[in-house]
N, C-alpha and C positions, 0 to 999 in steps of 0.2 A: 344916350350914353350909358345909362343904366342897363339897357337891353344888351349892349355890346359887352359889358362886363360880365353879365350873366352867361352869355354864350361862351365867352372865354373860359369861365369857370367850369361850365359843363364839359367843354372839350378837354380841359385838364383832368377833370374827374374821370371822364371816359377813358383817357389814355392810361391813367393810374390803374383803373379797374382792369383794363386789358393786360397790363403788365402783371398785376396780381394773378389773374387767371392763367397767364402763360407760365409764371413761376410755379404756381400750384400744380399745373399739369406736368411741368418738368420734374418736380419733386415726386409727384405720384408715380410717374413712369420709372424714375430711378428707384423708388422704394419697392415698386412691383418687381423690378428686375432683381433687386437684392433678395427679396423673399423667395423668388424662384430659384436663385442660385443657392440659397440656404437649404431649401427643400431638396434640391438636386444633390447637394453634398451629404445631407442626412440620409437620403436613400442609398447613396454609395456606401456610407459608413455602415448602414444596416445590412446591405448585401455582403459587405466584407466580413462582418461579424457572423452572418449566416454561413458563409463559405468556410470560415475558420471552425465554426461549430460542427459542420459536416465532416471536416477533416478529423476533429477530435473524436467524434462518434465512430468513424471508420477505424481509428487507431484502437479505441477500446474494444470494438468488435473483433478485430484481428487478435488482440491479446486474449480475449475471452475464449476464442477458438482453441487456444493452447490448453485449456482446462487445467490451469495451475491452481495453487493453494490460495491465490488472491482473488479467485473468481467472484466471491461474494462482495468484496470491497469494490471490484471493478464494475460489477453489475449495478450497485448503488450509485456509483459515480456516473455511469452511462445514463441511468434513469434521470439523474439531475440534469445532465446535458440535454436530453430529449425534452424534459419539461421546460428548460430554458429556451430551447428552440421554438416550442409552441408559444411561449409568451411573446417572443419577438414577432412571430407571424401575426399574433392577434392584436398587439398594441399599436397605437398611432406613433408616428415618428416625431419625436421632439429632441432637442439638444440634451436635455437632462436625462431622458430615457436612454439615449445612445451612450452617454457618459456612464450611466449606471451599468448598462450591459457590458461596456468595455472593462469596467472594474470587476464585474462578476466573472467575465471570461478569463481575465488574468489570474484570479483566485483559483478557478477551476484548473487552469494550466499548471499552477504550482502544485495543486493536489495530485494532478496526473503525473507530474515529474517525480513526486515522492513515491507513488504507487509503482511507476515504471522502474524506479531505482530499486525498490524492494523486490520487484519481479526479477530484475537482472541479478541481484544478489542471490536470490533463491535458485535461479538457473545455474549460476556458477557453483553454488553449493551442491546442487544435484549432479552436475558434471563431475565434481570432485568425488562425491560419494560413489558414482558409477565407476569411475576409474579405480577407486580404492577397492570396490567390490570385485572388479575384474581381476586385479592383482591378487587379491586374497583368494579368489576361486582358483587361480592358477597355482598358488602355493598349496592349497588344499588338495588339488589334483596330484601334484608332485608327491605330497605326503602320503596320499592313498596308494600310489604306486609303490612307494617304499615299504608300506605296511604289508602289501600283498606278497612280497618276496621273503618275509620273515618266517622261519619254520614254525609250524603250529605249536610244538611243545614250548617254544619261547614266549608265546603270547597267552599262555594259560597261567593265571594268577592263583596263588595258593588260597587267597581269601579276598573278598571285595575290599576296595579302598575308596575312601571318600576324599574328593578333591577339595581344597580350600575354596572359600567363596570370594568373589570379586568384591572389593570395597572401593568407595570413592570418598574424597575429602575436598575441603576448600570449596564447598558448594556455595554459589552466590546467585541470587535471583533479584532482578531489578525491573521495575516498570521503566520504560525508556521512551524517549522522543528522538526521531531521526531528523536531523537538520538537512537543509537542502544540499549541504556539502557531503552528506552521507554519514557524518559523525553521529554517534549515539550519545544522548545526554540522559542521565538518570533523573527520575522524578518520583515523588511520593503522592502526587495529586492525581486522583482518578480522572478528573476532567481533562488533563493534559496527556495522560498516558496513551501511547499508540500501540505498544506491544510489550511482551515480557521477554527479557533476555536472561537465559539460564546458563551459567558457566560452572563447570566442576572438573575435578582431576580424578582420573582412573588411577588408583594406586598401583605401584610396582609390587609384584609378588612372585618370587622365584618358584613357588609351589604350583603356580598356574601355568599350564603349557601355552606356548605361543599359538594363537589361533585368532579367528575372527570373532569379535564380541559385538553384540547389538544391545543398545540401550534405548529405553523409551521414556519420554518425558510427558507427564500429565499435569496440567494446571487447571484447577477448578475453583469455583467460588464457594461461599458458605452455604449455598443451596445444592452443592454437589453437581453443578453443571459445568461442563468443560467450556473454557473461554474461546477455544478455537475450533477448527474443523475436527470432527470426531472420526477416529480410526479405531479398528478393533483387531485383536490378535489373541490366539490361545497360547498361553505360556506352557513350558514343559511340564509344570505341575497340574495342568488342566484348567488353570484359572483363566477366565475370560477378562481381558484387559481392554479398557477404553483409554486411548491416549491421544496426544496431540502431534508429537514429532518422534522420529526414529533416526538413530545414527548408528552406523556400523564402523568399527575400527579394526585395524590389523594390530592385535596386541602382541608385543614383543618383550614382555616382562619388564617394561619400563613405564614410567609415568606418562599419561596421555591426557592433555587438556582438551576439553570439548566445550564449545559455546553454541547455543542454539537460540533461535528467535521463535516465539510462539505468537502468531498473529490472531487477534480476536475476530469473532464474527458479529460482535455487537459492542457498543461502547462500554468502557469500564465503569463500574460503580464503586462507591465507597465500601470498605469492608476488608475482611481477611481472605486472602487467596492461598490455597494449599498447592505446593509443588512436590510431586513425587517422581522419583527416578527408579525405573525397573530394569533388570536384565531378563534374560529368558527364564531364569529360575524364580524370580519374584521381586518383591520390593527391596531396594538397596539403600535408598536415602529419602528423607522427607524433610520439608521445611515450610515456613509460612512467609507470606508477603502481605504487608498491610498498606492499603491506599486510603488517603484521607479525602 
């Protein structure tokens, strides 16, 4: 009787052990499939990020070929993208790494949108200046033709005359931040500043003939270094001028408001920045900007 009970117990234990083994096998198979699916999804996410990075790099390359004033900013951004791409190729694929890459990619896209918006703004301003220059040149050509038909005795002056100088007023200079909407916000903090915005008014003067006038803006730090791309020109008085931006207007003896953006080639630091405005004759106005 005891032997029969023992056999029954062994049979029950054997059946239970088989059920446990079958259950463990089923769980292991399910877990294995889930791991495979996760790995497959992570690889797809990684490939998607790599494809989007390739597109971003192509966009930056195309914009750099235009050789505009944002080239230095764009080059830095493109190098960050390429470094980002190398990190993706070298790292193992995990969920946390993929999420981190997705966040970095979104941040880089936001920065690209700001740069592209700045580039579009500069292109629009360039087209406006080109059209203005063309109209001014046509006006000057017409004026030259009129002068050529004036009899010689009438253009001989009894003595030299000195024309009054151009003056400007209401000059305002701010360090600004450009929002994603394109709106500019003033700041006094060097760490947040993205560019310098200079606005001024060319005063009306009846003594100055209507003509094309050119103004040059120069922004430099306390070490006398220009903050943006350096350009050079020789003024009428022979002075060699290094400046950031140039604007030409069709002066019609009326007030003319001008606003310009000076983009830096390196981050702003704390200190006092000098802003100088020149015309072809020399210095017209100067002011300071302090960043904390």
